[in-house]
N, C-alpha and C positions, 0 to 999 in steps of 0.2 A: 501493501499501500503507499502511493505516492504521499511526502509528509502534506503537504498542502489539501489530500484528500481526507488526511488523519484531523485535521483541524477543523473541515468544513464539517465532518461526524460529530465532531463532538462540541460543536457550535449547536449545532441542529438536534443532537443529544441533551444538552443543558435545555434549549427551546420547548423540548416535548416535555420535558420536566414542570418547568416553569407554568407552560398551559395547563399541565396534568394539576401542580398544587395546586393553582388557582382556581382548578373546577371543586378541584376537589373540597377545597375555604370555604370556595362558593357553597356548593353544597351543604356543608356542615352548617353553614350558617343558616339555611332556610330549615336544616332542621333542626336545627337552636331555636328558632324563630315558631316552628308549629310544636316543639315540646313545653311556650311559656306557660300553655295550658293548664300544667301539670303544676306549677308552682305550688299551688295549695299542699297536693300528696307529696311533692319532695322539699318543702321547708324545711325541715328538720338536718336536710344534709343541705339545705343552701346555707342554713345558721351557719352551720358545723366551719361552709367552706368563709363564710365570712369574717371568723373568728382566725381562721390558718392561714389565710393571704391575706385580709386586712389590717387585722388589730396586730397580729407578730409584726407585720413591716413596720410598723408606724416608730418603733426606738432609729433603725436606718434611715425611714426616712425625716426624721425630726435631726440626726447628724448633719443629712446631708444637705438640711435645708438653713440649720446653722450657720455651715460655713459655706453656701451660696449668698445668704444674706452677707456675710461676713466681708468677703471678697466680690461682691456688687459693690458695695458701698466703697469700697478703696480703691479696686479702679476707677467708679466715674468721679469722687473726688481727686485722683490724677488725672484722670483727662482733662476734669473740670479747671486745672490746676496750669494745665500746659493750655488750654482755648481761652483763659481769665477769665468763666464764666463763672457767677456768684454763688460759693459752697452753700445760702439757703435754701438751692434748687435740689439737691443732694438726694431728699426725701423722693422730691416726685418725680428724680431721674428713678431710683430705687423701688419704689413702689410700679409705677409701671412694667418697667423688666421683673420686676419679680411678679406682680402677676397674670401680667399680659405669657410671657416667654417663660422662666426658666425652672416657675414653679410647676408648671404642666408637663415640659418637657425632661429636665434631668427627674423630675417622680415619675415622670413613665419611662425612662430608660433605667432606671434606677429597680422600678417596679417588673420592669420584663427580664431582667438581669437576674434576678432572685423568684419573682412568684413564676415568670414565664416557662422559664429552666426548671424549675418545679414541678409543674405541669405535666410538662413534656417527659420527663423521665419517668414520674409516679405511675404517668399510663402508658407510656412506653413500655416499663415495666412490667406492668398489668397484663401487656399485649403480648410480647414474649414468651410470656408464661402462660398462657393462655388461659386466662382468669377474665379476659372479657370476651371471650368461647364461652366460658363456661356461664355466664353470665345470661350473652344471647339463647343457649340451648335452657337454662329455666327461664324465658320467654319473658326477660327483664329487659328493657331498651336501654343500651348501651348510651347513649345521648341522653338519654333522660337522666338516669341514674351519676351518669358521671361527667357528663361535657354540661347540663342544664347548673349545675350549682357553679361549679369554677369557672362559666363565661358569666356570668350575673352575678358573681361577685367580683369577678373583675373589674366588668362596669358601671356596675353601684362604690365599688371602696375606690378603685384610684379618686376620683373628684373628691370624695373623703380626704381619703389625703392631702389632695391638691390642697383641700381648703387650710391642714393643718398645717403643711410645708409655708403656706402663703405668711399666714401669721408670724412661725418658728423664725422664716426669712427676715423679715421686717424688723424682729427683736436681734438678729443678729444684726443688720445692717446697720441697727440705732447703736446698739454695745460700738461697734468699729466707730460711729461719726462722732460716739457722745465722747470715746476715748482714747481713739486714734486721732482726728480729726481735727476734736475741737470744735466739733458745732452743738450748742445747747439739746435735750431732748425736744425742748416746744420747739423750734428751728426745725428740726428733722420731722415733725410730725404733723407740724402747720404744712408743712410741701407735700407728703403723703397727704394728708387729707386733701388736699388745692387738686390735686392730680388725678383722684382717685375717683373711677367714677365704676357704678353699676352697672352697665354693660361692659364692660372687660373684664370682672370679675364672672360674669355669667359666659359670655365667650371663655375666656379659659376653663368654667367647667365644662364647657360642651366638647370643646378641646380634648380634656382628661377621660370624660364617656366613651369617646371616642377610642381612645391608644389604651383604654382597661379592655374594649374589648375587641381589639386589633390582637392585644397582645392575652385572651383568653382564646378569643379562634386559632390563635399560630397554634399557639400552645398544646390546647387539644388534638390540633390534625397534626402535628408532628407527632405526638404521643401515640394518637390510636391508630396509625399509621407507618411503627416501629416493626421493621425488620432487621435481621441479624442477631439477635442475643443481644450478650453486654455492648457489644462494639456499637449493634445498631442502634441503643438505648441513646451509651455518648453521643452519640452523630444526629441521632435528631435534638437533641441538647442544644446541642452545639448551633445547628441549624433554625430552632425557633428563639434563641436570642438573638443571631444574627438578623433573621427576618423579620422580626417582630422591630427593635431598634432603628432598620434602615425604612419600614413602614411609618414610622413612629416621628422618623423627619422627614420621608415625602409627605405625613398628612399635613405637617405641621407645617410644612410650605404654601400648600392649596387653603391652610387655616387663615393664614396668613392672608392670603391674595381677599379670602372670602367675606372676613369677619371684621379686618382691621384694615377697611379701605383708607388710603392717602388721601 
């Protein structure tokens, strides 16, 4: 086989895999929507996933958010000094950046690394050990029993975590402004209140909800389609994190164009 033919074949194979994966995710999303009617009978499973996926992610989100807010304030102050802008606008700049961009996107990326990988590994292990096949043989729908609780928990909990991330990031930025930039808390908070808009906050929540849905969808799909034993589980986990992170950044751009018009 000529080298050129090998490259063409490899590109074609990757293209086919991408189309297959996209179609499989679309079908899984449709099955998820169809099982929403079963929420009442699956409530105990959903509550358990809310705790496992959401509450247990809170400490990590808090740590990340503190330093996101702190570095945002420090870098903004540095840029203000460079261009000669008044530091009294620091609260406005940091508040906008955190609520619109930093808290939703970085929280979703961290969530994808922790939760998306966990979902893919858990479901992938169940697939290669034939536990999912056992559920099907017992007449239990794996989508209702496994996918619905996890995807719903991701979709709901990411926006809730972003609310905490917004608050903690502002606290971190406030601390840096007071002790590092020598700005009073009153000046910083007045600037933050001046720039705060409810529409920015709500748009950030919409972004976070979509990001959570994508993380849950990708993690569940990769886990449910795992093959190849332990090696396959590791491969599915890695792919789930990579695809989730890329989709978050891609969708974030389109949200920026649609929701935050210049």
